[in-house]
Phi, psi and omega in degrees: 000139180240149175266144177290150180298152177281107184293329178295315181298312181292325179295320176297316181295326183262006178056043176269136178290125179231123183259139183216190182212148177272130181244115183234359181284348171062038183223128184293333180289315178294322178294324178293321177302316180291328183298335180269006184277343180106011175292153176279329181210155173229129178260124175271112186272132177249345184285319184237039179206169177276016176302141175219188184305315184289320180290324176296316179303311182297325181286319180287331174297316179292317183295339178300341179270003182236157180273066180212141181270136178266133173239157177229129170264115180288161180290333179191171172278124176210122186302328179287325174294319178302311180302314184295315183284327173295317178297330179291340180112003175290133184245344177238117182242134177247129184249121185288147169050059176269130187234359181210154177293330180298316178292322178300320178293323177296320179298312180299317179299320180293337182265358182242145177284156174301145012265005181272353181196199186234012181301132179292147186257117173249131183294317181233126184203167180295327182298326180254025178053045175060039176092357183282338173270093192291336181258018185302311185297328180286325189243007188305317187293344179295333181246008176265126183249124183245122180240128176266124181274128179261112187225017182209164177299323178295321177297318178297317181297329184252012188297325180298313180293323180295310187286341178277356177293128178298127181104343172275119184277340180170187178237158177229118185273136173253098186300322184292312179292324177299315179299316180298319180297328182272003178093015182236057182305126179076008183229062181293345179278357178304135184309319181297322179291317180295325177295321177295320179297317178294321179299317179300315180302318182293316181295315182292319178300316180296334178277356178079019180249178184261158180231136176233161181197155176258121182262143181270347182206167177298320179297318177299316182301314180296317180296316181297321178295321177299327180281348178117000176287137182241333177258097191242121176275136185258022181123207184219162177298323179299313183292323178299314181294314181297315182293317181294320179294314179299315183295320182299307183291324179296316182294321179291319177298321178296318180296331179274000178084014178270156177272000000 
């Protein structure tokens, strides 16, 4: 038995534009609805949502039936969490607020089997189809994609060293946290923040790695792609639901002549 290649990993390496969405509603039904929309990837967020091991499991099981790659943003870097989610079959991991190459090296080590790393070895797990992928342990890292999230001024300052770590496939910028770190809470559109975002794209591109980012609008997405970002999130399931719900009731009330 063979596993299909990780399209996110290869897309980052080949600088192919891949559009995705952040999923924080922690429900396999809402994620399944989104899976049929044509996104290249969906990120199951654990940092700012009630997602846990069981909700992630149910969602990646469902996503296996769709032509979309599942990513997971962990709540933090923890080698035991890395082991657990990789064994679960997650192949693309995003780590929040990475600020140094030293931490990036620890992450890579946690995602690789000995002698190249420290990942614990389980004979049968969901990732190797319960032992049916006989060469999984030898080749696992070929399809594991590791993204360091740049969300602070310190992360921007150290992004070159972070992205040059062997095993880091790229970075994923969080504009809101970056803005807050730079003293512009709630104002990611501030020119200084946007300049930092553009700077990250240039540095990472020159290092031959991939860049991802979460866009707040269509205009942001187009601008970020022009700057060299290729893994671009177009918002979140929460925002889609809230905006559509708000617009529906507002439009009907207007049609009825209500204020």
